[in-house]
TORLUM-520938 format. One line per field, with one value per residue (C-alpha): residue in one letter; chain; x negated, y negated, z. Coordinates in steps of 0.25 Angstrom, whole numbers, m for minus. Example, Ala and Ser with C-alpha at 12.3 -4.5 7.8 and 13.67 -1.06 7.14 Angstrom:
REM TORLUM-520938
resn = c(A,S) .
chain = c(A,A) .
X = c(m49,m55) .
Y = c(18,4) .
Z = c(31,29) .
END
This chain:
REM TORLUM-520938
resn = c(M,E,L,I,V,T,E,K,D,N,A,A,R,R,I,A,E,I,L,S,D,D,T,A,S,T,G,R,R,N,G,V,N,V,Y,R,W,G,E,K,R,C,V,G,L,S,G,H,V,V,G,V,D,F,P,P,E,Y,A,D,W,R,D,V,Q,P,A,E,L,V,E,A,D,I,V,K,T,P,T,Q,E,N,I,V,R,T,L,K,E,L,S,G,R,A,D,R,A,T,I,A,T,D,Y,D,R,E,G,E,L,I,G,K,E,A,Y,E,L,I,R,E,E,T,D,I,P,I,E,R,V,R,F,S,S,I,T,E,N,E,V,R,E,A,F,G,N,P,D,D,L,D,F,D,L,A,A,A,G,E,A,R,Q,I,I,D,L,L,W,G,A,A,L,T,R,F,L,S,L,S,A,G,Q,L,G,E,D,F,I,S,V,G,R,V,Q,S,P,T,L,K,L,I,V,D,R,E,R,E,I,Q,A,F,E,P,D,D,Y,W,E,L,F,A,D,L,L,Q,A,D,T,A,F,E,A,Q,Y,F,R,R,E,D,G,K,E,K,E,R,V,W,N,E,A,D,A,T,E,A,F,E,R,L,Q,G,A,R,E,A,I,V,E,S,V,R,R,R,T,R,T,D,E,P,P,A,P,F,D,T,T,R,Y,I,S,A,A,S,S,V,G,L,S,A,Q,K,A,M,S,V,A,E,E,L,Y,T,A,G,Y,I,T,Y,P,R,T,D,N,T,V,Y,P,D,D,L,D,P,E,A,L,L,S,E,F,T,G,H,Y,L,F,S,E,D,A,E,S,L,L,A,A,E,D,I,E,P,T,E,G,D,E,E,T,T,D,H,P,P,I,H,P,T,G,E,I,P,D,R,D,G,L,S,D,D,E,W,E,V,Y,E,L,V,V,R,H,F,F,A,T,V,A,D,A,A,E,W,E,H,L,K,V,V,A,D,A,N,G,C,L,L,K,S,N,G,K,R,L,V,D,P,G,Y,H,E,V,Y,P,Y,R,S,T,A,E,N,H,V,P,A,V,E,E,G,E,L,L,D,V,E,D,A,R,I,E,A,K,Q,T,Q,P,P,R,R,R,G,Q,S,R,L,I,E,E,M,A,D,L,G,I,G,T,K,S,T,R,H,N,T,L,Q,K,L,Y,D,R,G,Y,I,E,S,D,P,P,R,P,T,K,L,A,V,A,V,V,E,A,A,E,K,F,A,D,R,I,V,D,E,G,M,T,A,Q,L,E,A,D,M,Q,A,I,V,D,G,E,K,D,L,E,E,V,T,D,E,S,R,E,M,L,E,A,I,F,E,E,L,H,D,S,R,E,A,V,G,E,H,L,R,E,S,M,K,A,D,R,T,L,G,S,C,P,E,C,G,E,S,L,L,V,R,R,S,R,Q,G,S,Y,F,V,G,C,D,G,F,P,E,C,R,Y,T,L,P,L,P,N,Q,G,E,P,T,V,L,E,E,T,C,S,E,H,D,L,R,H,V,K,M,L,A,G,R,S,T,F,V,H,G,C,P,Q,C,K,S,E,E,A,D,D,T,D,D,E,V,I,G,V,C,P,E,C,G,T,E,H,G,G,E,L,A,I,K,R,L,R,N,G,S,R,L,V,G,C,T,R,Y,P,E,C,E,Y,S,L,P,L,P,R,R,G,D,I,E,V,T,E,G,R,C,E,E,H,D,L,P,H,L,L,V,T,D,G,A,D,D,D,P,W,D,L,G,C,P,I,C,N,Y,A,D,Y,R,E,R,Q,A,A,S,E,I,E,D,L,D,G,V,G,A,K,T,A,E,K,L,A,A,A,G,I,E,S,I,E,D,L,R,A,A,D,A,D,A,V,A,D,D,V,Q,G,V,S,G,D,R,L,R,E,W,Q,A,A,A,N,A,S,A,A,A,D) .
chain = c(A,A,A,A,A,A,A,A,A,A,A,A,A,A,A,A,A,A,A,A,A,A,A,A,A,A,A,A,A,A,A,A,A,A,A,A,A,A,A,A,A,A,A,A,A,A,A,A,A,A,A,A,A,A,A,A,A,A,A,A,A,A,A,A,A,A,A,A,A,A,A,A,A,A,A,A,A,A,A,A,A,A,A,A,A,A,A,A,A,A,A,A,A,A,A,A,A,A,A,A,A,A,A,A,A,A,A,A,A,A,A,A,A,A,A,A,A,A,A,A,A,A,A,A,A,A,A,A,A,A,A,A,A,A,A,A,A,A,A,A,A,A,A,A,A,A,A,A,A,A,A,A,A,A,A,A,A,A,A,A,A,A,A,A,A,A,A,A,A,A,A,A,A,A,A,A,A,A,A,A,A,A,A,A,A,A,A,A,A,A,A,A,A,A,A,A,A,A,A,A,A,A,A,A,A,A,A,A,A,A,A,A,A,A,A,A,A,A,A,A,A,A,A,A,A,A,A,A,A,A,A,A,A,A,A,A,A,A,A,A,A,A,A,A,A,A,A,A,A,A,A,A,A,A,A,A,A,A,A,A,A,A,A,A,A,A,A,A,A,A,A,A,A,A,A,A,A,A,A,A,A,A,A,A,A,A,A,A,A,A,A,A,A,A,A,A,A,A,A,A,A,A,A,A,A,A,A,A,A,A,A,A,A,A,A,A,A,A,A,A,A,A,A,A,A,A,A,A,A,A,A,A,A,A,A,A,A,A,A,A,A,A,A,A,A,A,A,A,A,A,A,A,A,A,A,A,A,A,A,A,A,A,A,A,A,A,A,A,A,A,A,A,A,A,A,A,A,A,A,A,A,A,A,A,A,A,A,A,A,A,A,A,A,A,A,A,A,A,A,A,A,A,A,A,A,A,A,A,A,A,A,A,A,A,A,A,A,A,A,A,A,A,A,A,A,A,A,A,A,A,A,A,A,A,A,A,A,A,A,A,A,A,A,A,A,A,A,A,A,A,A,A,A,A,A,A,A,A,A,A,A,A,A,A,A,A,A,A,A,A,A,A,A,A,A,A,A,A,A,A,A,A,A,A,A,A,A,A,A,A,A,A,A,A,A,A,A,A,A,A,A,A,A,A,A,A,A,A,A,A,A,A,A,A,A,A,A,A,A,A,A,A,A,A,A,A,A,A,A,A,A,A,A,A,A,A,A,A,A,A,A,A,A,A,A,A,A,A,A,A,A,A,A,A,A,A,A,A,A,A,A,A,A,A,A,A,A,A,A,A,A,A,A,A,A,A,A,A,A,A,A,A,A,A,A,A,A,A,A,A,A,A,A,A,A,A,A,A,A,A,A,A,A,A,A,A,A,A,A,A,A,A,A,A,A,A,A,A,A,A,A,A,A,A,A,A,A,A,A,A,A,A,A,A,A,A,A,A,A,A,A,A,A,A,A,A,A,A,A,A,A,A,A,A,A,A,A,A,A,A,A,A,A,A,A,A,A,A,A,A,A,A,A,A,A,A,A,A,A,A,A,A,A,A,A,A,A,A,A,A,A,A,A,A,A,A,A,A,A,A,A,A,A,A,A,A,A,A,A,A,A,A,A,A,A,A,A,A,A,A,A,A,A,A,A,A,A,A,A,A,A,A,A,A,A,A,A,A,A,A,A,A,A,A,A,A,A,A,A,A,A,A,A,A,A,A,A,A,A,A,A,A,A,A,A,A,A,A,A,A,A,A,A,A,A,A,A,A,A,A,A,A,A,A,A,A,A,A,A,A,A,A,A,A,A,A,A,A,A,A,A,A,A,A,A,A,A,A,A,A,A,A,A,A,A,A,A,A,A,A,A,A,A,A,A,A,A,A,A,A,A,A,A) .
X = c(216,208,193,183,169,158,143,138,143,141,150,160,161,162,173,180,180,185,196,201,200,190,199,191,186,173,173,162,162,150,142,148,156,170,178,193,205,219,219,206,192,179,165,152,142,127,124,123,128,126,113,108,97,92,97,89,81,74,70,56,46,35,45,52,45,48,52,63,70,73,84,88,103,107,115,122,120,125,114,123,131,138,143,147,155,162,166,172,179,185,189,197,206,207,218,210,196,189,174,168,153,144,148,136,130,125,138,146,138,139,154,155,148,158,169,164,163,177,182,176,186,198,204,210,209,196,194,182,181,170,165,152,153,158,167,182,187,179,181,196,197,189,198,210,206,199,193,188,173,164,159,150,143,142,136,126,121,122,113,103,103,100,90,82,82,78,66,62,62,56,45,42,40,31,22,22,19,8,1,3,11,23,30,32,21,27,26,39,43,56,64,64,53,42,44,45,32,26,30,22,10,10,9,m2,m10,m8,m14,m26,m29,m29,m42,m42,m46,m53,m47,m48,m37,m40,m32,m33,m25,m19,m16,m5,m7,m8,0,m8,m3,m11,m13,m18,m28,m22,m25,m16,m18,m9,3,1,m4,m16,m20,m30,m44,m50,m64,m73,m81,m68,m63,m75,m76,m61,m64,m76,m67,m56,m66,m71,m57,m53,m39,m29,m19,m5,m3,12,23,34,47,58,69,71,84,82,94,99,97,107,115,108,107,100,86,87,92,80,70,76,76,61,58,63,54,63,59,68,73,75,83,93,94,98,107,115,117,123,132,137,140,148,139,133,138,132,117,115,119,114,124,119,133,143,157,169,176,165,169,156,163,171,158,151,162,160,146,151,153,140,129,118,125,136,128,123,137,144,134,136,151,150,146,156,154,149,144,135,123,123,112,110,117,132,138,151,147,143,141,128,123,130,135,150,153,154,143,135,132,117,114,121,110,96,86,84,99,102,90,96,110,106,98,110,119,109,107,122,122,110,118,130,120,115,102,90,82,67,60,47,36,23,12,0,m13,m26,m38,m52,m46,m40,m25,m19,m4,5,19,28,42,53,66,76,89,87,100,101,88,96,103,93,80,73,67,55,58,43,40,27,26,20,21,28,17,18,11,m2,m3,m17,m19,m31,m37,m43,m47,m50,m50,m54,m49,m54,m44,m41,m29,m20,m15,0,7,14,29,36,48,59,51,49,64,66,56,63,77,71,66,78,71,81,94,97,101,88,76,73,74,64,54,56,54,40,36,41,34,21,20,20,16,16,25,24,23,9,8,0,m10,0,10,m1,m4,11,13,0,4,17,12,1,10,25,26,42,41,37,44,54,61,64,71,77,83,89,95,101,107,113,120,125,132,138,143,149,139,132,135,127,123,118,109,104,101,93,85,82,77,68,63,60,52,44,41,37,26,22,21,6,2,5,m9,m14,m3,m5,m20,m18,m8,m17,m29,m21,m14,m28,m33,m22,m27,m42,m50,m64,m75,m77,m89,m93,m91,m88,m74,m62,m56,m40,m28,m22,m11,m11,m1,5,7,m4,m13,m29,m41,m47,m58,m54,m65,m57,m59,m74,m74,m65,m68,m56,m52,m39,m28,m18,m6,4,8,5,m9,m11,m25,m29,m38,m47,m59,m68,m82,m89,m83,m78,m64,m51,m42,m29,m16,m6,9,18,29,28,16,8,m7,m21,m29,m42,m53,m51,m66,m68,m56,m62,m76,m71,m63,m76,m84,m75,m75,m63,m60,m54,m43,m36,m30,m22,m7,m5,m17,m26,m22,m23,m34,m41,m37,m40,m34,m43,m42,m45,m48,m43,m50,m37,m37,m28,m31,m24,m25,m27,m31,m46,m41,m35,m31,m28,m20,m13,m9,m11,m6,m7,m15,m15,m24,m30,m37,m47,m42,m47,m45,m41,m42,m27,m20,m6,m1,8,m2,m16,m21,m28,m21,m26,m28,m28,m36,m34,m41,m48,m36,m25,m20,m24,m12,m11,m7,m7,m6,m6,4,14,11,14,28,31,27,36,48,44,42,55,62,52,56,70,67,59,72,78,88,85,80,77,91,97,86,90,105,101,93,105,113,102,94,80,72,72,74,87,91,90,98,109,123,123,138,138,126,133,145,136,127,133,129,124,132,131,127,115,111,111,102,92,93,90,78,73,74,67,56,55,54,43,35) .
Y = c(m50,m48,m51,m44,m48,m40,m43,m32,m23,m10,m16,m20,m6,0,m10,m8,8,6,m4,3,17,20,16,3,2,m6,m17,m26,m41,m49,m37,m36,m25,m28,m17,m17,m10,m15,m30,m30,m34,m32,m38,m37,m48,m46,m53,m68,m72,m86,m92,m105,m113,m127,m135,m132,m145,m139,m126,m131,m128,m138,m150,m149,m151,m140,m150,m155,m142,m145,m155,m149,m145,m130,m125,m111,m104,m90,m80,m68,m75,m63,m60,m74,m75,m62,m66,m79,m72,m62,m74,m81,m69,m66,m70,m67,m63,m55,m57,m44,m47,m42,m47,m55,m69,m66,m58,m70,m80,m70,m70,m85,m86,m77,m85,m98,m92,m87,m101,m107,m99,m98,m102,m88,m82,m76,m67,m60,m46,m41,m27,m20,m7,m5,7,10,6,m7,m12,m9,m15,m28,m30,m28,m39,m50,m63,m76,m79,m84,m97,m99,m86,m88,m102,m96,m87,m99,m107,m96,m96,m111,m112,m100,m107,m120,m114,m103,m112,m125,m118,m107,m118,m126,m115,m109,m123,m126,m113,m113,m100,m101,m91,m77,m79,m90,m91,m88,m94,m92,m96,m82,m76,m85,m83,m68,m69,m76,m64,m55,m64,m67,m52,m50,m61,m54,m42,m49,m56,m44,m40,m26,m21,m8,2,16,27,40,54,68,81,86,101,109,123,124,111,99,84,71,61,47,40,28,18,12,m4,m14,m4,0,11,8,17,9,7,m6,m4,7,10,13,21,29,31,36,45,52,54,60,69,74,78,93,91,81,80,76,63,60,66,56,60,51,51,40,37,34,25,27,15,3,2,m3,m18,m22,m24,m11,m4,m10,m5,9,10,6,19,27,19,8,m7,m17,m21,m7,m3,m15,m12,2,m1,m11,0,9,m2,m5,9,10,19,10,m4,m17,m17,m32,m33,m38,m29,m18,m15,m6,m13,m8,m2,7,21,29,43,40,36,48,57,52,60,73,80,75,85,76,69,78,85,72,65,77,78,63,64,75,65,62,47,39,26,18,10,m5,m15,m29,m36,m36,m44,m45,m45,m31,m18,m11,m3,10,21,19,33,34,44,44,55,58,59,46,38,35,41,27,25,39,36,23,29,41,31,22,35,40,27,26,40,36,24,34,45,47,42,51,55,57,63,57,63,55,63,56,64,61,67,64,50,47,45,52,51,58,54,64,62,72,70,76,72,67,59,50,55,67,59,48,53,40,38,46,58,62,69,70,83,82,95,95,93,91,81,86,96,98,97,100,89,90,82,69,58,43,34,21,12,m3,m11,m13,m26,m28,m20,m26,m26,m17,m23,m19,m24,m37,m38,m36,m47,m56,m53,m56,m70,m74,m73,m70,m62,m47,m49,m55,m50,m38,m47,m56,m46,m41,m55,m55,m42,m47,m60,m53,m59,m45,m31,m17,m12,m17,m30,m37,m51,m54,m66,m74,m72,m76,m88,m93,m91,m99,m110,m111,m111,m121,m131,m128,m118,m118,m110,m98,m101,m90,m100,m109,m98,m92,m106,m106,m93,m97,m110,m100,m92,m105,m107,m93,m97,m111,m119,m125,m127,m123,m138,m140,m128,m130,m145,m141,m131,m141,m150,m139,m137,m152,m152,m141,m148,m160,m152,m146,m159,m161,m147,m142,m141,m134,m124,m121,m119,m110,m101,m101,m96,m86,m80,m80,m72,m62,m59,m59,m46,m52,m58,m58,m50,m60,m74,m72,m78,m71,m60,m61,m53,m61,m60,m61,m69,m56,m52,m42,m42,m42,m47,m60,m69,m82,m89,m88,m93,m94,m80,m70,m57,m48,m35,m27,m23,m12,m15,m9,m16,m29,m31,m34,m36,m26,m29,m16,m20,m13,m9,m10,m23,m30,m32,m30,m18,m21,m13,m13,m14,m6,m1,14,14,4,8,3,m1,m4,m12,m18,m19,m4,0,m8,m2,12,10,4,16,27,32,36,51,56,66,67,61,48,52,39,36,48,54,42,34,44,38,47,47,45,43,29,21,6,m5,m8,5,13,26,30,39,30,29,27,17,7,m4,1,12,9,23,27,35,32,40,40,29,39,52,59,63,76,81,95,107,108,101,96,104,92,81,89,81,87,88,78,81,70,72,62,66,80,84,81,91,86,80,87,75,84,78,63,61,71,65,51,56,62,50,41,50,50,35,32,39,33,19,22,26,14,6,1,12,23,35,49,54,41,42,56,52,40,49,59,46,43,33,39,27,12,9,18,10,m3,1,8,4,3,6,17,24,21,29,41,39,42,32,21,9,0,m11,m3,1,m13,m17,m6,m11,m25,m20,m12,m24,m33,m23,m23,m38,m38,m28) .
Z = c(m78,m66,m68,m58,m57,m51,m49,m59,m70,m62,m50,m60,m66,m52,m47,m60,m58,m44,m47,m60,m54,m65,m77,m80,m94,m98,m109,m113,m115,m118,m115,m101,m95,m92,m84,m86,m81,m82,m80,m73,m78,m71,m75,m68,m68,m67,m54,m56,m70,m67,m62,m56,m63,m66,m78,m91,m90,m78,m86,m91,m79,m85,m87,m74,m60,m51,m40,m50,m48,m33,m37,m50,m53,m53,m64,m66,m79,m84,m83,m89,m100,m105,m91,m89,m102,m99,m85,m91,m102,m93,m83,m94,m95,m80,m71,m58,m54,m43,m40,m35,m34,m23,m9,m5,m7,m21,m25,m20,m29,m41,m38,m37,m50,m57,m50,m56,m70,m69,m64,m76,m84,m76,m62,m59,m45,m41,m29,m23,m18,m9,m6,m1,m9,m23,m18,m22,m8,m6,m20,m19,m5,m10,m22,m13,m4,m13,m6,m11,m15,m4,m10,2,0,m15,m12,m3,m15,m24,m14,m15,m30,m30,m19,m25,m39,m33,m25,m35,m47,m41,m33,m44,m54,m45,m42,m56,m63,m52,m55,m70,m69,m79,m88,m82,m72,m64,m49,m43,m29,m22,m9,m4,m13,m7,8,5,m2,10,19,10,8,23,26,16,23,36,29,23,36,44,51,56,69,72,82,85,89,95,94,98,97,109,110,118,115,100,97,94,94,92,103,102,112,119,131,141,141,147,148,133,126,116,105,98,103,98,103,96,109,117,105,105,120,120,108,115,127,119,111,125,129,128,135,138,150,147,155,151,143,139,131,126,116,106,99,84,80,66,56,55,43,30,27,15,22,29,16,8,19,19,4,4,12,0,m9,m15,m16,m10,m24,m29,m16,m18,m33,m30,m19,m27,m38,m27,m22,m35,m38,m25,m17,m6,0,m4,m2,2,16,30,37,46,53,46,45,54,42,38,42,44,44,32,24,29,25,10,11,16,3,m3,m5,0,11,16,27,34,32,39,50,53,53,63,73,84,82,70,74,63,67,67,63,68,56,54,42,36,21,18,26,28,16,16,6,2,2,m13,m17,m30,m39,m36,m51,m54,m46,m48,m38,m32,m31,m25,m15,m10,m10,m1,8,10,13,23,30,32,37,47,52,57,62,76,81,81,93,94,106,109,117,121,127,134,138,144,137,144,148,135,134,122,118,108,104,98,93,89,82,92,85,70,71,59,53,48,38,36,31,29,43,48,57,59,72,80,88,102,110,124,134,149,158,164,152,146,131,123,115,101,89,95,84,84,72,69,63,60,62,50,44,43,32,20,21,12,4,14,26,18,16,31,34,24,31,45,40,32,18,7,9,9,m6,m10,m2,m11,m23,m17,m16,m30,m35,m28,m35,m48,m47,m44,m29,m23,m27,m21,m10,1,m6,m7,m12,m24,m24,m31,m20,m10,m18,m19,m4,m1,m10,m4,10,7,m1,3,13,13,0,8,21,25,34,23,15,27,30,15,17,30,22,12,23,28,15,17,31,26,34,21,7,m6,m9,5,5,m9,m6,7,m1,m12,0,5,m10,m12,1,m4,m17,m9,m3,m16,m24,m23,m22,m36,m41,m28,m28,m43,m41,m29,m37,m49,m41,m34,m47,m53,m41,m43,m57,m55,m57,m54,m62,m77,m81,m92,m86,m71,m71,m66,m73,m73,m77,m89,m98,m113,m121,m126,m111,m109,m97,m98,m89,m94,m89,m82,m90,m103,m113,m111,m106,m114,m106,m105,m100,m105,m95,m97,m106,m96,m84,m77,m70,m56,m50,m38,m27,m30,m37,m47,m41,m55,m60,m48,m55,m48,m53,m60,m58,m69,m64,m73,m65,m63,m73,m64,m63,m59,m71,m62,m67,m81,m84,m80,m89,m101,m99,m98,m111,m118,m113,m117,m132,m139,m140,m153,m152,m165,m177,m176,m180,m187,m195,m194,m207,m216,m209,m200,m187,m174,m161,m149,m134,m131,m118,m119,m111,m104,m97,m106,m114,m127,m139,m150,m165,m168,m179,m169,m172,m186,m180,m167,m164,m149,m137,m122,m113,m97,m91,m80,m81,m90,m103,m109,m123,m123,m133,m134,m146,m150,m162,m166,m166,m166,m154,m142,m129,m118,m103,m93,m79,m68,m56,m52,m44,m54,m64,m79,m87,m100,m109,m121,m135,m134,m144,m138,m124,m128,m134,m121,m113,m121,m118,m103,m103,m109,m97,m87,m92,m90,m75,m73,m74,m60,m55,m66,m59,m66,m65,m71,m82,m85,m86,m95,m104,m105,m110,m121,m113,m113,m114,m112,m126,m125,m113,m120,m132,m124,m122,m107,m105,m114,m107,m93,m98,m100,m87,m74,m63,m72,m76,m89,m80,m74,m88,m93,m81,m86,m100,m95,m87,m99,m108,m98,m97,m112,m113,m102,m110) .
END
């Protein structure tokens, strides 16, 4: 029997389909899918099924000094025991094995882990196959030409694992213990994470330190017959054109002259044509940047691309290559799209060109080609909205790389109006070139009429605008990834994950990313007490060392020993600073949670968390002062800069995914509830008949509103109401529940929301919420949710209880592996709640 091992279950399913000509059957062993045909068995891992860790005696953070981890042994332990057991059982029956994991450093390490697990059971021949797309041609060719595992490449991946464990665990424990932050709120530090965080913090410092300068700009409209176009005032100084006027008196004098002008004489007319070259092929960084333009985060962009790769629709998305390989036939690939309803016209127009010559970027590597479509075209209904958007982006980007350059015609007109020079720049797209097939770049034009030198133009509507210089802008995720690449921080495979970790740990928020006070505190502590923690040169050097392993210039032990020496030097610097570091971090974390002064004792009011996990506002003077304010029970609070004018408390925002909202001033919300009387609207359906309970509209001190029983807490019957808007009780009544219809008005310009009967409305809300929860899962769009509903999966509860493989058989385009990932996410969400 031949055993084939892939990186994930969906890759195993796809490869089994290809190699078996769709005859493979699916069995289950230890809860793991095993695909079989003839004498072949194919099983998918779940990425790394073996992890590196410290021996058990190092597990207790309080009993082990962080510095002890620097010299600790590293052990490997199974992380997916059922998969490991299945792999070993199949190995014992096999007479040969083939490793078919992804072809990159991480995939080679995963392959080596599988190799070692097989070797524990048997000494059968083990081969390695590599491919850049899971298409029939590439897979069959790869299996027809097997190779050996690249142990140097795998060793580089293993070195990264060990180094990241050493740095992350040792420094994370040191900072967390110093600040007294244990449990879920530990302070995370990492070899790549920390220099990346410093990039973000440094930009925020530039923004905060920026002092704006005043300047003025002047404009006027020029008219040729009935055609008006805008022109801007400028001066010529030192051979350059200066539009900004830095002195108010000079700006005012120029404006008065411009106001007095009735006509302007054209001084010069300059025409030129500019070639707009099509883009270079997609490497990972370019792809993430392009995906950001259609609204996808770096993490989401890579997640979607990996799904499309595994399904065989695009090539491997982790690549530094920007030069198509010689064996790529652009004409043949374009021909695959000629029959498609969406792409046919563009593909045929490109094929009509006399010569098809793809563009090239600066990087040419031999591992993977640039990201491009494989020629296998998915059914639109078989993909989520995000997956289709990415697929079309990749297809059209390939089209653009084999399209002609665009041409723009530029026209610059300079005129003199009463001694004031005015200029206007027009541009017109003469030949759209690649823009016809790639609508992701701007083709906006600016019309300036054809005028001649010496021509007189009317001057109208002179304007002066007072402005200020602006601070540097925060970098978006894609720009940050480009910066990380330029500095050698991380790899193409890890950079997007690094940013996501910073979000998950509460170090950055919003997009473009903005650092929290905790992030600034961590960077400041590192800079003051051990600056190599955040030194991009240090992590770039370690990345270079790992590449040296790939090139055979160093070995794993040499590189990890050097890393341990660096880390040991850092702990020598930190040795006497634990108290100072801890105090610095505690003060900064406290500032991140501070709203203002307690109205009863003057101490600070802080966002706190109860033992049950709920959030509230409490006084820092506790237990002497027991003043508290409630917070909403939905979401995680973050303190905003905006301050309440009445109570001088900072506003609070509740982060709750799509349901994120600004709560505002907690004291205002509490006082509004205290000052609002309950409004009775009917009989309580649970206790009204027996105990006389009534339903009333209530405002709670945490900002929520509800319809609840007046006998609370004896009767806990309640129905939620919207947080915002004025609620009006109308004359209309529900025939079923004998309750009045409610109307919600939010703003004078908005149409009222007819909420209707609160009981009926809540039942409808529960139905909508079930579908919404499904769509909140990563990779589930509206169309996929519809298909899942048709298969009986209408809620998260349905998903948790479903047989993933049985549902996959009924839902086109969704694998059992994908469903299990969604089930795991749903279970994790339930555990967090």
